[in-house]
MMTF fields as JSON, N, C-alpha, C and O atoms, coordinates in Angstrom:
{
  "mmtfVersion": "1.0.0",
  "mmtfProducer": "UNKNOWN",
  "numBonds": 447,
  "numAtoms": 448,
  "numGroups": 112,
  "numChains": 1,
  "numModels": 1,
  "chainsPerModel": [1],
  "groupsPerChain": [112],
  "chainIdList": ["A"],
  "bondAtomList": [4, 2, 8, 6, 12, 10, 16, 14, 20, 18, 24, 22, 28, 26, 32, 30, 36, 34, 40, 38, 44, 42, 48, 46, 52, 50, 56, 54, 60, 58, 64, 62, 68, 66, 72, 70, 76, 74, 80, 78, 84, 82, 88, 86, 92, 90, 96, 94, 100, 98, 104, 102, 108, 106, 112, 110, 116, 114, 120, 118, 124, 122, 128, 126, 132, 130, 136, 134, 140, 138, 144, 142, 148, 146, 152, 150, 156, 154, 160, 158, 164, 162, 168, 166, 172, 170, 176, 174, 180, 178, 184, 182, 188, 186, 192, 190, 196, 194, 200, 198, 204, 202, 208, 206, 212, 210, 216, 214, 220, 218, 224, 222, 228, 226, 232, 230, 236, 234, 240, 238, 244, 242, 248, 246, 252, 250, 256, 254, 260, 258, 264, 262, 268, 266, 272, 270, 276, 274, 280, 278, 284, 282, 288, 286, 292, 290, 296, 294, 300, 298, 304, 302, 308, 306, 312, 310, 316, 314, 320, 318, 324, 322, 328, 326, 332, 330, 336, 334, 340, 338, 344, 342, 348, 346, 352, 350, 356, 354, 360, 358, 364, 362, 368, 366, 372, 370, 376, 374, 380, 378, 384, 382, 388, 386, 392, 390, 396, 394, 400, 398, 404, 402, 408, 406, 412, 410, 416, 414, 420, 418, 424, 422, 428, 426, 432, 430, 436, 434, 440, 438, 444, 442],
  "bondOrderList": [1, 1, 1, 1, 1, 1, 1, 1, 1, 1, 1, 1, 1, 1, 1, 1, 1, 1, 1, 1, 1, 1, 1, 1, 1, 1, 1, 1, 1, 1, 1, 1, 1, 1, 1, 1, 1, 1, 1, 1, 1, 1, 1, 1, 1, 1, 1, 1, 1, 1, 1, 1, 1, 1, 1, 1, 1, 1, 1, 1, 1, 1, 1, 1, 1, 1, 1, 1, 1, 1, 1, 1, 1, 1, 1, 1, 1, 1, 1, 1, 1, 1, 1, 1, 1, 1, 1, 1, 1, 1, 1, 1, 1, 1, 1, 1, 1, 1, 1, 1, 1, 1, 1, 1, 1, 1, 1, 1, 1, 1, 1],
  "groupList": [{"groupName": "UNK", "atomNameList": ["N", "CA", "C", "O"], "elementList": ["N", "C", "C", "O"], "formalChargeList": [0, 0, 0, 0], "bondAtomList": [1, 0, 2, 1, 3, 2], "bondOrderList": [1, 1, 2], "singleLetterCode": "X", "chemCompType": "L-PEPTIDE LINKING"}],
  "groupTypeList": [0, 0, 0, 0, 0, 0, 0, 0, 0, 0, 0, 0, 0, 0, 0, 0, 0, 0, 0, 0, 0, 0, 0, 0, 0, 0, 0, 0, 0, 0, 0, 0, 0, 0, 0, 0, 0, 0, 0, 0, 0, 0, 0, 0, 0, 0, 0, 0, 0, 0, 0, 0, 0, 0, 0, 0, 0, 0, 0, 0, 0, 0, 0, 0, 0, 0, 0, 0, 0, 0, 0, 0, 0, 0, 0, 0, 0, 0, 0, 0, 0, 0, 0, 0, 0, 0, 0, 0, 0, 0, 0, 0, 0, 0, 0, 0, 0, 0, 0, 0, 0, 0, 0, 0, 0, 0, 0, 0, 0, 0, 0, 0],
  "groupIdList": [1, 2, 3, 4, 5, 6, 7, 8, 9, 10, 11, 12, 13, 14, 15, 16, 17, 18, 19, 20, 21, 22, 23, 24, 25, 26, 27, 28, 29, 30, 31, 32, 33, 34, 35, 36, 37, 38, 39, 40, 41, 42, 43, 44, 45, 46, 47, 48, 49, 50, 51, 52, 53, 54, 55, 56, 57, 58, 59, 60, 61, 62, 63, 64, 65, 66, 67, 68, 69, 70, 71, 72, 73, 74, 75, 76, 77, 78, 79, 80, 81, 82, 83, 84, 85, 86, 87, 88, 89, 90, 91, 92, 93, 94, 95, 96, 97, 98, 99, 100, 101, 102, 103, 104, 105, 106, 107, 108, 109, 110, 111, 112],
  "secStructList": [7, 3, 3, 3, 7, 4, 4, 4, 4, 4, 4, 7, 1, 1, 6, 6, 7, 7, 3, 3, 3, 3, 6, 6, 3, 3, 3, 3, 1, 1, 4, 4, 4, 4, 4, 7, 2, 2, 2, 2, 2, 2, 2, 2, 2, 2, 2, 2, 2, 2, 2, 2, 6, 6, 6, 2, 2, 2, 2, 2, 2, 2, 2, 2, 2, 2, 2, 2, 2, 2, 2, 2, 2, 1, 7, 2, 2, 2, 2, 2, 2, 2, 1, 2, 2, 2, 2, 2, 2, 2, 2, 2, 6, 6, 7, 6, 6, 2, 2, 2, 2, 7, 7, 6, 6, 4, 4, 4, 4, 4, 7, 7],
  "xCoordList": [12.772, 12.57, 13.941, 14.814, 14.104, 15.363, 15.189, 14.255, 16.116, 16.11, 17.374, 18.422, 17.278, 18.438, 18.805, 18.06, 19.979, 20.451, 21.948, 22.763, 22.324, 23.733, 24.66, 25.779, 24.238, 25.109, 25.532, 26.572, 24.745, 25.049, 26.37, 27.004, 26.779, 27.981, 29.276, 30.364, 29.164, 30.342, 30.862, 31.996, 30.035, 30.375, 30.72, 30.742, 30.988, 31.27, 32.766, 33.597, 33.087, 34.484, 35.077, 36.286, 34.212, 34.664, 34.229, 33.042, 35.171, 34.826, 34.086, 33.337, 34.28, 33.632, 32.282, 31.683, 31.804, 30.535, 29.382, 29.294, 28.514, 27.338, 26.04, 24.955, 26.148, 24.968, 25.278, 26.422, 24.242, 24.381, 23.022, 21.979, 23.06, 21.84, 21.737, 22.603, 20.698, 20.384, 18.953, 17.995, 18.836, 17.541, 16.425, 16.556, 15.353, 14.96, 15.156, 14.519, 16.034, 16.192, 17.508, 18.501, 17.48, 18.698, 18.838, 17.921, 20.01, 20.239, 21.305, 22.342, 21.038, 21.986, 22.396, 21.672, 23.585, 24.154, 23.405, 23.253, 22.938, 22.298, 21.209, 21.342, 20.148, 19.04, 19.448, 18.783, 20.531, 20.979, 21.423, 21.386, 21.842, 22.277, 21.105, 21.282, 19.917, 18.742, 18.279, 17.417, 18.833, 18.439, 19.523, 19.35, 20.624, 21.71, 21.389, 21.46, 21.041, 20.576, 21.616, 21.281, 22.867, 23.917, 24.13, 24.273, 24.152, 24.304, 23.148, 23.368, 21.93, 20.767, 20.782, 20.408, 21.214, 21.272, 22.352, 22.152, 23.489, 24.558, 23.991, 24.251, 23.232, 22.642, 21.558, 21.379, 20.827, 19.826, 20.501, 19.941, 21.682, 22.438, 22.732, 22.608, 23.121, 23.368, 22.089, 22.144, 20.957, 19.696, 19.414, 18.942, 19.696, 19.502, 20.459, 20.065, 21.706, 22.685, 22.211, 22.317, 21.692, 21.216, 20.068, 20.015, 19.156, 18.017, 18.456, 17.984, 19.351, 19.735, 20.54, 20.607, 21.151, 21.868, 21.024, 21.536, 19.771, 18.825, 19.194, 19.009, 19.703, 19.967, 21.075, 22.162, 20.833, 21.839, 23.141, 24.213, 23.094, 24.357, 25.114, 26.343, 24.399, 25.066, 25.959, 27.128, 25.412, 26.18, 27.374, 28.451, 27.183, 28.297, 29.397, 30.574, 29.013, 29.973, 30.699, 31.92, 29.935, 30.497, 31.584, 32.687, 31.258, 32.201, 33.423, 34.553, 33.207, 34.333, 35.241, 36.466, 34.62, 35.429, 36.191, 37.341, 35.556, 36.242, 37.482, 38.563, 37.325, 38.464, 39.544, 40.734, 39.133, 40.103, 40.982, 42.208, 40.334, 41.07, 41.847, 42.917, 41.325, 42.029, 43.351, 44.382, 43.315, 44.539, 45.506, 46.712, 44.954, 45.777, 46.383, 47.556, 45.585, 46.014, 46.516, 47.21, 46.164, 46.579, 46.138, 46.844, 44.956, 44.401, 42.882, 42.352, 42.179, 40.731, 39.98, 39.027, 40.4, 39.686, 39.93, 39.011, 41.18, 41.467, 40.691, 40.204, 40.579, 39.83, 38.361, 37.752, 37.807, 36.412, 36.223, 35.281, 37.107, 36.974, 37.261, 36.908, 37.892, 38.203, 37.057, 37.092, 36.053, 34.912, 34.153, 33.841, 33.86, 33.206, 31.867, 31.533, 31.103, 29.819, 30.028, 29.266, 31.061, 31.364, 31.898, 31.552, 32.731, 33.26, 32.121, 32.11, 31.164, 30.034, 29.223, 28.865, 28.933, 28.105, 28.804, 28.183, 30.079, 30.8, 30.973, 30.968, 31.126, 31.309, 30.035, 30.093, 28.885, 27.619, 26.657, 25.531, 27.067, 26.123, 25.805, 24.948, 26.466, 26.188, 25.225, 24.676, 25.018, 24.165, 22.819, 22.631, 21.892, 20.63, 19.716, 18.665, 20.095, 19.351, 19.976, 19.478, 21.047, 21.812, 20.962, 21.07, 20.134, 19.359, 18.319, 17.885, 17.921, 16.949, 17.554, 16.846, 18.871, 19.534, 20.525, 21.125, 20.691, 21.681, 21.314, 20.169, 22.303, 22.106, 22.371, 23.156, 21.716, 21.874, 23.337, 24.023, 23.791, 25.145, 26.214, 27.338, 25.886, 26.846, 28.06, 29.114, 27.926, 29.057, 30.232, 31.37, 29.973, 31.062, 32.099, 33.252, 31.693, 32.655, 33.726, 34.805, 33.423, 34.318, 35.123, 35.932, 34.892, 35.561, 36.974, 37.169, 37.949, 39.33, 40.035, 41.198],
  "yCoordList": [99.213, 97.794, 97.104, 97.441, 96.148, 95.407, 94.03, 93.294, 93.695, 92.395, 91.627, 92.23, 90.317, 89.455, 88.776, 87.933, 89.154, 88.585, 88.308, 89.138, 87.156, 86.867, 86.869, 87.374, 86.325, 86.177, 87.519, 87.604, 88.563, 89.884, 90.445, 91.273, 90.002, 90.543, 90.006, 90.458, 89.046, 88.568, 89.632, 89.546, 90.632, 91.641, 92.995, 94.001, 93.04, 94.312, 94.602, 93.695, 95.888, 96.324, 95.976, 95.787, 95.894, 95.575, 94.144, 93.895, 93.21, 91.789, 91.501, 90.527, 92.318, 92.08, 92.796, 92.793, 93.402, 94.145, 93.241, 92.083, 93.783, 93.028, 93.733, 93.177, 94.957, 95.695, 96.614, 97.025, 96.937, 97.899, 98.505, 97.93, 99.663, 100.351, 100.365, 100.912, 99.774, 99.818, 100.327, 99.604, 101.58, 102.259, 101.363, 100.8, 101.211, 101.79, 100.831, 100.979, 99.857, 98.804, 98.905, 99.444, 98.373, 98.085, 96.571, 95.828, 96.134, 94.7, 94.263, 94.911, 93.155, 92.63, 91.217, 90.5, 90.839, 89.522, 88.401, 87.308, 88.667, 87.654, 88.349, 89.529, 87.639, 88.266, 88.814, 89.705, 88.295, 88.815, 90.275, 91.004, 90.709, 92.09, 93.054, 94.269, 92.523, 93.355, 94.107, 94.982, 93.782, 94.441, 95.374, 95.962, 95.516, 96.388, 97.844, 98.262, 98.59, 99.964, 100.85, 101.61, 100.749, 101.584, 101.233, 102.129, 99.957, 99.52, 100.039, 100.577, 99.88, 100.328, 101.837, 102.328, 102.579, 104.025, 104.426, 105.352, 103.744, 103.982, 103.836, 104.666, 102.791, 102.555, 103.572, 103.913, 104.067, 105.11, 106.4, 107.132, 106.673, 107.837, 107.659, 108.605, 106.443, 106.187, 106.336, 106.84, 105.915, 106.087, 107.567, 107.945, 108.399, 109.846, 110.395, 111.213, 109.945, 110.371, 109.97, 110.746, 108.756, 108.271, 109.124, 109.454, 109.479, 110.309, 111.677, 112.139, 112.322, 113.676, 113.711, 114.75, 112.589, 112.515, 111.812, 111.449, 111.63, 111.02, 109.581, 109.154, 108.865, 107.425, 106.96, 106.611, 106.946, 106.426, 107.23, 106.625, 108.556, 109.307, 108.999, 109.07, 108.659, 108.258, 107.047, 107.042, 106.028, 104.803, 105.055, 104.499, 105.887, 106.225, 106.949, 106.614, 107.939, 108.699, 107.772, 107.842, 106.899, 105.969, 105.098, 104.97, 104.508, 103.619, 104.393, 103.931, 105.555, 106.361, 106.793, 106.758, 107.198, 107.614, 106.424, 106.564, 105.267, 104.071, 103.775, 103.537, 103.789, 103.488, 104.568, 104.266, 105.813, 106.889, 106.6, 106.678, 106.266, 105.973, 104.657, 104.527, 103.694, 102.427, 102.655, 102.099, 103.466, 103.79, 104.568, 104.321, 105.503, 106.371, 105.608, 105.793, 104.751, 104.081, 102.645, 102.088, 102.06, 100.684, 99.644, 98.671, 99.874, 98.957, 99.098, 100.187, 97.991, 98.028, 98.467, 99.24, 97.982, 98.348, 99.816, 100.517, 100.274, 101.697, 102.58, 103.646, 102.135, 102.892, 103.008, 104.069, 101.923, 101.932, 102.974, 103.765, 102.98, 103.912, 105.359, 106.282, 105.565, 106.924, 107.552, 108.749, 106.772, 107.293, 108.297, 108.017, 109.456, 110.53, 110.094, 110.494, 109.288, 108.795, 107.938, 108.033, 107.107, 106.253, 107.079, 106.828, 108.055, 108.913, 109.612, 109.666, 110.148, 110.817, 109.834, 110.137, 108.666, 107.696, 107.179, 107.099, 106.831, 106.344, 107.436, 107.148, 108.669, 109.774, 110.104, 110.727, 109.69, 110.115, 108.979, 109.245, 107.72, 106.624, 106.363, 105.532, 107.042, 106.933, 108.027, 107.939, 109.052, 110.198, 110.0, 110.414, 109.366, 108.976, 110.149, 109.949, 111.362, 112.565, 113.221, 114.244, 112.656, 113.284, 113.614, 114.714, 112.701, 112.933, 114.039, 114.624, 114.326, 115.397, 116.77, 117.701, 116.896, 118.192, 118.236, 119.277, 117.139, 117.044, 117.957, 117.989, 118.692, 119.552, 118.747, 117.799, 119.139, 118.481, 118.531, 119.538, 117.443, 117.309, 117.392, 117.815, 117.002, 117.054, 116.163, 116.398, 115.157, 114.268, 115.011, 114.548, 116.164, 116.923, 117.417, 117.648, 117.58, 117.979, 116.914, 117.205, 115.682, 114.554, 114.172, 113.245, 114.895, 114.581, 115.161, 116.334, 114.348, 114.854, 114.092, 114.369],
  "zCoordList": [32.427, 32.547, 32.536, 31.737, 33.427, 33.544, 32.91, 33.231, 31.996, 31.331, 31.712, 31.942, 31.779, 32.041, 30.725, 30.224, 30.16, 28.888, 29.028, 28.627, 29.591, 29.88, 28.666, 28.763, 27.534, 26.369, 25.781, 25.128, 26.003, 25.436, 25.969, 25.314, 27.14, 27.78, 27.172, 27.53, 26.258, 25.536, 24.571, 24.102, 24.276, 23.28, 23.895, 23.186, 25.192, 25.852, 25.9, 25.851, 25.996, 26.089, 27.451, 27.587, 28.449, 29.808, 30.134, 30.343, 30.18, 30.382, 31.683, 31.761, 32.69, 33.983, 34.112, 35.188, 33.035, 33.083, 33.521, 33.112, 34.347, 34.79, 34.4, 34.571, 33.875, 33.461, 32.3, 32.105, 31.523, 30.428, 30.129, 30.441, 29.526, 29.142, 27.626, 26.943, 27.113, 25.689, 25.595, 25.871, 25.203, 25.252, 24.741, 23.654, 25.467, 26.755, 27.93, 28.973, 27.755, 28.755, 29.522, 29.032, 30.731, 31.477, 31.42, 31.77, 30.971, 30.8, 31.792, 31.933, 32.48, 33.465, 33.079, 32.389, 33.548, 33.236, 33.952, 33.407, 35.17, 36.008, 36.83, 37.156, 37.163, 37.89, 39.252, 39.78, 39.828, 41.13, 41.021, 42.012, 39.834, 39.64, 39.451, 39.542, 39.192, 38.94, 40.184, 40.089, 41.337, 42.581, 43.124, 44.192, 42.411, 42.879, 42.536, 41.381, 43.56, 43.371, 42.675, 41.767, 43.1, 42.514, 41.036, 40.204, 40.709, 39.32, 38.467, 37.382, 38.951, 38.189, 37.992, 36.927, 39.018, 38.875, 37.875, 37.088, 37.897, 36.923, 35.499, 34.628, 35.289, 33.967, 33.637, 32.468, 34.64, 34.401, 33.932, 33.116, 34.436, 33.959, 32.471, 31.693, 32.077, 30.654, 29.826, 28.705, 30.348, 29.612, 29.38, 28.308, 30.366, 30.207, 29.145, 28.314, 29.173, 28.17, 26.771, 25.821, 26.661, 25.368, 24.852, 23.667, 25.738, 25.345, 24.842, 23.803, 25.571, 25.183, 23.887, 23.229, 23.515, 22.237, 21.162, 20.103, 21.437, 20.496, 20.128, 18.988, 21.078, 21.105, 20.145, 20.605, 18.846, 17.904, 17.962, 18.008, 17.96, 18.086, 19.379, 19.405, 20.445, 21.685, 21.433, 21.818, 20.789, 20.555, 19.639, 19.852, 18.627, 17.732, 18.495, 18.366, 19.285, 20.077, 21.047, 21.191, 21.712, 22.697, 22.044, 22.574, 20.896, 20.215, 19.715, 19.872, 19.121, 18.639, 19.784, 19.672, 20.885, 22.031, 22.618, 23.033, 22.65, 23.136, 22.288, 22.827, 20.968, 20.102, 20.168, 20.074, 20.327, 20.517, 21.744, 21.676, 22.857, 24.093, 23.996, 24.591, 23.26, 23.076, 22.335, 22.714, 21.291, 20.55, 21.444, 21.444, 22.195, 23.047, 24.227, 24.552, 24.867, 26.097, 25.876, 26.727, 24.742, 24.4, 25.434, 25.698, 26.012, 27.012, 26.984, 27.206, 26.709, 26.568, 27.803, 27.712, 28.956, 30.183, 30.548, 30.969, 30.382, 30.634, 29.661, 30.037, 28.417, 27.411, 27.825, 27.685, 28.329, 28.81, 29.91, 29.86, 30.896, 32.019, 31.615, 32.349, 30.468, 29.999, 29.209, 28.924, 28.854, 28.09, 28.952, 30.109, 28.393, 29.159, 29.752, 30.867, 29.032, 29.542, 30.79, 31.753, 30.762, 31.921, 33.085, 34.239, 32.785, 33.854, 34.59, 35.82, 33.832, 34.472, 35.309, 36.447, 34.758, 35.471, 36.73, 37.79, 36.627, 37.807, 38.857, 40.054, 38.429, 39.379, 40.145, 41.205, 39.618, 40.21, 40.547, 40.967, 40.376, 40.596, 42.064, 42.368, 42.962, 44.401, 44.868, 45.967, 44.046, 44.376, 43.681, 42.537, 44.384, 43.762, 43.423, 42.814, 43.803, 43.412, 42.185, 41.714, 41.666, 40.578, 39.357, 38.815, 38.922, 37.704, 37.86, 36.868, 39.08, 39.315, 39.042, 38.658, 39.243, 39.089, 37.922, 37.657, 37.245, 36.17, 35.008, 34.557, 34.538, 33.377, 32.097, 32.095, 31.039, 29.751, 29.295, 29.472, 28.715, 28.179, 29.271, 29.0, 30.472, 31.591, 31.37, 31.961, 30.537, 30.282, 29.655, 29.743, 29.02, 28.381, 29.383, 29.021, 30.638, 31.68, 31.895, 32.41, 31.498, 31.721, 30.482, 30.518, 29.386, 28.132, 28.119, 28.438, 27.754, 27.58, 26.486, 26.192]
}
């Protein structure tokens, strides 16, 4: 289910973010983004990641990895793009068959 909650994006690591996945919802900044197939698929990849990590551990890992990269790179946006969950989603959000063949814990291939 896609929800439109504009104010929630004030709290994101990426200021230009227009979508996010908060189990079990995909949340968008504006209703015009609710029809962007690539964006929605990117967020569906995150929903799958959240499920396989039993939801709460996903968020903990995400935040810890973000801060690890923030300290290492000293740039919030670069830290966001360095998160393994984001690397996996951005690398595969154009391949709409990806989730059909994706192996569990595939985001680990993107962790460094």
